[in-house]
C-alpha positions as a Python dict, from the first residue, in 0.01 Angstrom:
ca = {
    (1, 'M'): (0, 0, 0),
    (2, 'Q'): (-246, 227, -189),
    (3, 'R'): (-100, 112, -518),
    (4, 'Y'): (-151, -264, -424),
    (5, 'G'): (-511, -177, -305),
    (6, 'F'): (-597, -6, -655),
    (7, 'K'): (-450, -303, -836),
    (8, 'M'): (-674, -553, -627),
    (9, 'I'): (-976, -342, -687),
    (10, 'L'): (-899, -364, -1069),
    (11, 'V'): (-859, -725, -1062),
    (12, 'L'): (-1165, -788, -866),
    (13, 'W'): (-1376, -566, -1088),
    (14, 'G'): (-1229, -744, -1397),
    (15, 'V'): (-1316, -1081, -1242),
    (16, 'L'): (-1670, -971, -1147),
    (17, 'F'): (-1718, -807, -1505),
    (18, 'L'): (-1600, -1143, -1679),
    (19, 'R'): (-1819, -1358, -1438),
    (20, 'S'): (-2143, -1147, -1523),
    (21, 'S'): (-2085, -1161, -1887),
    (22, 'F'): (-2097, -1547, -1871),
    (23, 'V'): (-2421, -1523, -1684),
    (24, 'Y'): (-2577, -1351, -1976),
    (25, 'A'): (-2443, -1579, -2242),
    (26, 'E'): (-2708, -1817, -2356),
    (27, 'S'): (-2653, -2198, -2419),
    (28, 'A'): (-2782, -2372, -2740),
    (29, 'G'): (-3047, -2523, -2522),
    (30, 'E'): (-3168, -2175, -2406),
    (31, 'Y'): (-3167, -2056, -2756),
    (32, 'L'): (-3369, -2353, -2862),
    (33, 'Q'): (-3630, -2278, -2588),
    (34, 'D'): (-3638, -1908, -2690),
    (35, 'G'): (-3706, -2014, -3042),
    (36, 'N'): (-4002, -2237, -2932),
    (37, 'D'): (-4133, -1982, -2724),
    (38, 'A'): (-4118, -1728, -3014),
    (39, 'F'): (-4277, -1976, -3259),
    (40, 'K'): (-4552, -2039, -3015),
    (41, 'R'): (-4624, -1668, -3037),
    (42, 'Q'): (-4600, -1701, -3422),
    (43, 'E'): (-4304, -1463, -3418),
    (44, 'L'): (-4129, -1654, -3702),
    (45, 'D'): (-3847, -1417, -3769),
    (46, 'Q'): (-3759, -1434, -3396),
    (47, 'A'): (-3783, -1805, -3367),
    (48, 'I'): (-3563, -1854, -3681),
    (49, 'Y'): (-3307, -1624, -3527),
    (50, 'D'): (-3309, -1816, -3206),
    (51, 'Y'): (-3286, -2144, -3368),
    (52, 'T'): (-2997, -2023, -3591),
    (53, 'K'): (-2803, -1897, -3268),
    (54, 'A'): (-2865, -2249, -3114),
    (55, 'I'): (-2726, -2416, -3433),
    (56, 'D'): (-2434, -2184, -3431),
    (57, 'L'): (-2358, -2282, -3067),
    (58, 'D'): (-2417, -2651, -3130),
    (59, 'P'): (-2415, -2764, -3496),
    (60, 'N'): (-2523, -3111, -3394),
    (61, 'L'): (-2852, -2996, -3247),
    (62, 'G'): (-3102, -3185, -3463),
    (63, 'R'): (-3401, -3044, -3262),
    (64, 'A'): (-3306, -2681, -3350),
    (65, 'Y'): (-3265, -2785, -3732),
    (66, 'N'): (-3623, -2957, -3728),
    (67, 'N'): (-3784, -2660, -3550),
    (68, 'R'): (-3622, -2396, -3777),
    (69, 'G'): (-3745, -2625, -4078),
    (70, 'V'): (-4082, -2596, -3943),
    (71, 'A'): (-4065, -2221, -3900),
    (72, 'Y'): (-3933, -2192, -4262),
    (73, 'A'): (-4221, -2422, -4391),
    (74, 'Q'): (-4463, -2197, -4211),
    (75, 'E'): (-4319, -1903, -4386),
    (76, 'G'): (-4333, -2090, -4721),
    (77, 'S'): (-3967, -2130, -4765),
    (78, 'M'): (-3985, -2503, -4852),
    (79, 'E'): (-3624, -2543, -4978),
    (80, 'R'): (-3484, -2413, -4665),
    (81, 'A'): (-3719, -2618, -4475),
    (82, 'I'): (-3619, -2937, -4657),
    (83, 'A'): (-3256, -2858, -4594),
    (84, 'D'): (-3309, -2826, -4236),
    (85, 'F'): (-3526, -3132, -4204),
    (86, 'T'): (-3235, -3310, -4372),
    (87, 'M'): (-2984, -3173, -4130),
    (88, 'A'): (-3207, -3299, -3852),
    (89, 'I'): (-3221, -3646, -4001),
    (90, 'A'): (-2852, -3658, -4050),
    (91, 'D'): (-2813, -3577, -3660),
    (92, 'N'): (-3055, -3860, -3585),
    (93, 'L'): (-3140, -4119, -3858),
    (94, 'H'): (-3441, -4234, -3635),
    (95, 'D'): (-3618, -3879, -3602),
    (96, 'A'): (-3969, -3983, -3731),
    (97, 'E'): (-4095, -3635, -3678),
    (98, 'A'): (-3813, -3486, -3900),
    (99, 'Y'): (-3903, -3737, -4171),
    (100, 'N'): (-4263, -3648, -4140),
    (101, 'N'): (-4197, -3285, -4150),
    (102, 'R'): (-3981, -3322, -4459),
    (103, 'G'): (-4249, -3536, -4624),
    (104, 'Q'): (-4496, -3245, -4572),
    (105, 'A'): (-4268, -2999, -4711),
    (106, 'Y'): (-4214, -3221, -5035),
    (107, 'V'): (-4612, -3240, -5030),
    (108, 'Q'): (-4605, -2852, -5059),
    (109, 'Q'): (-4357, -2884, -5342),
    (110, 'G'): (-4576, -3141, -5534),
    (111, 'N'): (-4317, -3409, -5490),
    (112, 'L'): (-4557, -3685, -5371),
    (113, 'P'): (-4297, -3970, -5443),
    (114, 'H'): (-4043, -3813, -5203),
    (115, 'A'): (-4324, -3732, -4962),
    (116, 'I'): (-4425, -4090, -4967),
    (117, 'A'): (-4065, -4205, -4898),
    (118, 'D'): (-4035, -3983, -4605),
    (119, 'F'): (-4367, -4071, -4449),
    (120, 'T'): (-4256, -4435, -4482),
    (121, 'M'): (-3938, -4369, -4308),
    (122, 'A'): (-4131, -4187, -4036),
    (123, 'I'): (-4344, -4508, -3981),
    (124, 'A'): (-4044, -4730, -3996),
    (125, 'N'): (-3898, -4536, -3711),
    (126, 'D'): (-4237, -4515, -3509),
    (127, 'A'): (-4483, -4787, -3593),
    (128, 'F'): (-4758, -4577, -3416),
    (129, 'Y'): (-4706, -4242, -3581),
    (130, 'I'): (-5064, -4177, -3674),
    (131, 'K'): (-4989, -3835, -3832),
    (132, 'A'): (-4731, -4014, -4077),
    (133, 'Y'): (-4997, -4276, -4171),
    (134, 'N'): (-5252, -3999, -4225),
    (135, 'N'): (-5016, -3802, -4425),
    (136, 'R'): (-4902, -4094, -4638),
    (137, 'G'): (-5266, -4188, -4702),
    (138, 'I'): (-5351, -3843, -4827),
    (139, 'A'): (-5050, -3864, -5056),
    (140, 'Y'): (-5132, -4201, -5198),
    (141, 'F'): (-5492, -4068, -5259),
    (142, 'N'): (-5341, -3777, -5456),
    (143, 'M'): (-5135, -4023, -5659),
    (144, 'K'): (-5464, -4229, -5720),
    (145, 'E'): (-5311, -4514, -5533),
    (146, 'Y'): (-5641, -4573, -5345),
    (147, 'D'): (-5576, -4928, -5221),
    (148, 'K'): (-5266, -4790, -5044),
    (149, 'A'): (-5459, -4499, -4911),
    (150, 'W'): (-5719, -4742, -4763),
    (151, 'S'): (-5457, -4957, -4611),
    (152, 'D'): (-5317, -4648, -4422),
    (153, 'V'): (-5669, -4557, -4311),
    (154, 'H'): (-5724, -4912, -4173),
    (155, 'T'): (-5378, -4906, -3998),
    (156, 'V'): (-5465, -4566, -3833),
    (157, 'E'): (-5808, -4711, -3710),
    (158, 'Q'): (-5636, -5039, -3594),
    (159, 'I'): (-5365, -4841, -3381),
    (160, 'G'): (-5654, -4624, -3218),
    (161, 'G'): (-5615, -4310, -3425),
    (162, 'T'): (-5865, -4119, -3617),
    (163, 'V'): (-5883, -4020, -3979),
    (164, 'D'): (-6048, -3701, -4092),
    (165, 'P'): (-6408, -3808, -4201),
    (166, 'D'): (-6390, -3573, -4496),
    (167, 'F'): (-6099, -3764, -4632),
    (168, 'I'): (-6281, -4080, -4578),
    (169, 'K'): (-6578, -3948, -4764),
    (170, 'M'): (-6349, -3833, -5064),
    (171, 'L'): (-6186, -4187, -5057),
    (172, 'K'): (-6529, -4347, -5063),
    (173, 'Q'): (-6642, -4135, -5348),
    (174, 'A'): (-6312, -4188, -5565),
    (175, 'T'): (-6319, -4565, -5503),
    (176, 'G'): (-6693, -4633, -5503),
    (177, 'R'): (-6654, -4854, -5183),
    (178, 'D'): (-6678, -4831, -4814),
    (179, 'Q'): (-6342, -4979, -4730),
}
């Protein structure tokens, strides 16, 4: 009888041990949230680590790629950021935010044609995405395509958004006109 009792205790202990180890295992979603929390605290290394763990657990978690890309971009690692934004887009071809973010990374690299293409895709996926219109307008301005920049300014105003007054001032000075 004692032998049987000892074996039962070992079995029960093993079950409890295994069960408790599953309680501490995080899901991809939990790592994603941990990464978001770390990013808000500006702990970029920790955020990148958590986003990477989320991706390891769920390689199809586009939001983790997008958010890790934002962290990489903030660190100045544009190639890594672009690669992650591309993975987020591959996960969801209609992810306007990922297109906009990749466009901003292309701007940082000085690749304005690619940036404009991505801002345009962001707008195609969300016609009211004010940030993408503003970003594209600035990119057009930097390419000296002022009529297109004005068009984006007008669109932002028509859909109820605001444009940086300093940008409008620069656009007026560059074109010599008010609209």
